[in-house]
N, C-alpha and C positions, 0 to 999 in steps of 0.2 A: 934590616930588610929593606928591599927596594919594591918600587911599584913599576909595572910594565910601561914601557914607552911607546908610544904611537906616533905614526906619521901625522904632521899638521898639514892636510891636503897634499898638494904637490909643491910645496915650498922647500922641501927637503929638510925642514927643521922637525925634530921630535920632541913630544911633550909628554907629561905623564897622563896616564889613562884617568887618574882621578884629579879633579883641580877643586881648590878651596873657593867655595863661594864667598862673595863679597859682602852681601845685604846681612847675612847671618853675623858676619864678623864685627859689625856695627852694632849688633845685639849684645855683644860681650858685656859683662857687667861692669868694666872699667878698661882703661887704656892698659893697664899692666897685663890683664888676661888676654886681651887681644894680641898683645905682643907675643905671648907665650904660646898662643895658639898657632901663630905665624911661625915662630921657631920651630914649635913641634911639628908642624906641617913640612917645613923643609928638612927637618933631621928625618922624617919619614919618608921621604922620596917624592913628595908633591911639589912639581916645579911649575904648575899652571895656577895664577891666581887671578880670580874675577873681580871686579870692583865696577863702580859708576860714579860720575861726577857729583850725582845728587844722592847717593846714598847718604842717609843721617846728615844731610846738610854739609857734606864734605868731611864728616867726621872720620868715615870708613876708610877713605883714601888716605888720610892722615895717619891713621892707625896702621894700615899696611905698609904705609913707607916706613914708620918707626920700625917695624917688625922685620923689614928688609933691609934696614940699614946695615951695611957692611957685608951684605950678602946678596946684593942685587944680582949678581952675576950667576946666581944659583937659580933665579927665577924667570919665569916667562911672564910677563906681567901685562895684563889687560884691564883697560878701563873703558867707560862707555860714555860718549858725548850726548849730551840731554837737550839738544836743540828742539826736537819734537816738532819739526816741521818749519822752524824758524831758520833764519839765514845762515850761511856757512861762515860769516864773518863772525857771528856769536860762538859758533863751534871753535874757532881758533883761539878765541878768547878763553873759552873753557879748557882747551888743550893745555894752554900755558898755566892755567890753575891747577890742573890734574898733575901736571909735571912737577909743579912746586910741592904739592902735598904728598905725592909719592916719593919726593927726593931723588928723582932721576932725570937724566938729559933725553930719555926717549922712552916709547912704549914698545913692546913687542906687538900688541895688538891694540887697535882702536876701533870699537864698534859703534853704531848707531844703537841708541837704546830704546827699547820699547815700541817697535814698529807693530802697531796693532790695529790703526784706523784705516779704512778703505782709501783715503786719500793720502797717505803718508809716502807710498812710492812716488806719486806725482810730485809731492812737496819736496821729497828728497834729491830728486834728479834735474828739478827745474833750474835754470840759469840762476846762480847766486845761492843755490841751495846747499845742503850739507855734503852732497857729493863731491863738489869743488874743494870742500874743505879737506875731505879725506885724501884726495889725490895730491893737494897742496903740502898736507902733512907729510905724506910719503915722500914726495919729492924733496922735501926739506930734510929728511933723515930724522924726523921727530917720532916718527911711527914706522915699524917696519912691515905690518901687515894690517888690513882693514876688514871690517865686517858689519853685520847687523844683528840684532837681536828681537824677540818678540815672543809672546806667550799666548796669543789669543787665537788667530785664525791663520791656518796654513795657506789659504788662498792669496792672504797680504804677503806672506812670504815668497810665494811665487810670483806675485806680481813685481816684487822687489827684484827678484832674480830676472825678471823679464825686461827690466829697465837697460839691461846689458851692461850694467857698471861691474868691473872685475873685482868682485868680492874675493877674499882669500878665506872666509869662515862664514857662518851662519850659526847661530845659537837659538835652541827652541827647546820646549818641554819634551821630553821623552821618558815614558815610563809604562808599566804594564797596564795602565787605565787608557792612556793615550792611544794604544795600539788599536783598540776596538771602538773607540768613540768615532762620531761621524765626522769631526773636525780632528783628524789624526794627522799629526806632523811624522810619524813613523811611516805611514802609508803614502802620504803626499809629497813631504818635502825631502825627506832622507834619500830616497832612490834618485833624486834628481841631482843632490849634491854629491852623492858617489859617483855618479856619471860624468860630472863636470870636474871632479878632482877638487872640490871646494870642501873644506875641512867641516865637517858637522861637530858642533859642540852642544852635548845634551845638558840640560838643565832639569830641576825639580823632579829628580829621580824618585823621591819619596812624596811626591805632590805638593812641595812647597813647605808645609809645616808637619807632615807626618801623620795627618788624621787616619789613613787607612792601617796604619801601623798601630796606632793608639787603639783603633777599633778591632784590631785581630783578624783583619782581612789577610794580610801578608805581613812577613817579617821584614825589618829594615834589611837584613842580609839579602833576602829575595829579591827586595825592590831594587837595590843597588847592583846586585849580580844582574838582574835583567837589564837595567840600563847600560851597564857597561859591557854587556853581551852583544849589544846593537854595532852596526859598523860605524862608530864615531870615533874623532881623535880623542875626545875627552868627555868624562861625565862629570860635570860640576855639583858639588853638594855642599852646603853650608854647615857650620857648626860654631855656635855661640858659646858652647861649654866643651871644656877639655875631655870629657868623657864621650860625648858625641864624635868629636874628631878622632879619638883614639879607637872607636868602633868602626869609623870608615877606613880608617888606616889599616886595621888589621883585616878587613874585607879586601881592600885593594892589594895589600902585600901578599895575600894568599889567594889572589883571583884566579879562579878556575872558571872558563867561560861557560855558560849554559849550552846544552845541545839543543837544537831546534825543537826537540819533543817536550823538553822542559820549559821552554820559552813559552810554546803553545798551551800547555798545560796551565800556566800562570795567567796567560792571556784569558783562557776559557773560565778559570776561577774568579777574575777579576771583571768579567765580561757583564754581570748583571749590575754591579755597582758603576761601571762605565758608561752605561746606556743614557743614563740621566745627567752625566757630569758632576756629580756630588762631589768628587775628589778633585775636580779640575775647575774650581770656581774662577780662576783666572781665565779660561776661555768664554764662561757664559754669565758672567756677572762683571761688576765693577769692583769687585772686592780686592783685586790685585792692580787693578789700573792705576797708573802713575797719576796722581792728582794734578800735577804739572802739566802733563800732557792733556789731561782733559781740559784744564783752563785754556790751554793754547788753542785747542779745537773747540772751544766754546761750548763744552759739555757739562752737565751739572755735577758736582761733587758729593760724594757720600761722607758727610761731616762726621760720622762715628768711626772713619776709617782711622787707624794709628797714623799713616802717612799723612794724611789731610792735618791732624792735630799738630803732627810735628812740623809741617810745613808752613802752617799759619802761625805758629809759634804763640799759642794762645795767651800765655803769660805777658810777653813782651808786645804781641799784636802790632808789628811792624807795618802790616798791611802790604807786604810783598808777596806777590803771588808765587815767587821761586826765589832762590838765593841770588843775591846780586852779584855779578861777576865784576 
């Protein structure tokens, strides 16, 4: 069976309505499992593959590259550049490293990773900033399309859009809890993207790690169907185990869009939990903040965070704040 294809903004390209998340892929138990997940996703009709330069210190890009080997033409490959406000020259170095890890000569989509702080738009668009790198990479034919991602504040997304940069896509959390939370990407950002013909990419359809499903607030099917029923180009969901991917594939292959009344009923059911943001900690805490971004912006770290432990590599303790390019 196949997965429905959708327009990638106004580019004329079509991508699968379900995408495979990159961060969870790096959480697979080993390389063999990660490759099997990518192969199963390809066979199941997923064409969109998410990643980022810094996921698991490069491991996730490498694993995706191995999984796509010999089948690169079947995939729309996206990765994210992790300058976090640093110069565009660093972005170009990161691009070359991502291309090597992914074993490809070009990306279909290159996005700025984790735009979450108030000064990120200003740092992005300034002379010598990452905006220049995105345009340069496009001109060189190393990337087809460019965009940005972020999970915290819709107003930061709007500020990025107001820089006037010609983005092809924007990635953001879209789920049944976001819809009624006061910092709602569905309410604030999604209409602007659709009006401008910029491809909206939804992420965290099950709130990142699936806590509301585990607590019985809604089912994985309801969560994924809701996110996929929004006017988006693709809904990105991660799977570190084969049974999770199988579940997602079954939902996507048999996808029937929710009618407006169904979507509203689910919003209403989730409203009481959405009010305090308990299932969207990536918006109102530093739990999901990328530690490298916090360091660059000179913000304190949560040393209990798994990403922080991974970053500082406690056993080796290299002293590097982020992977060396």
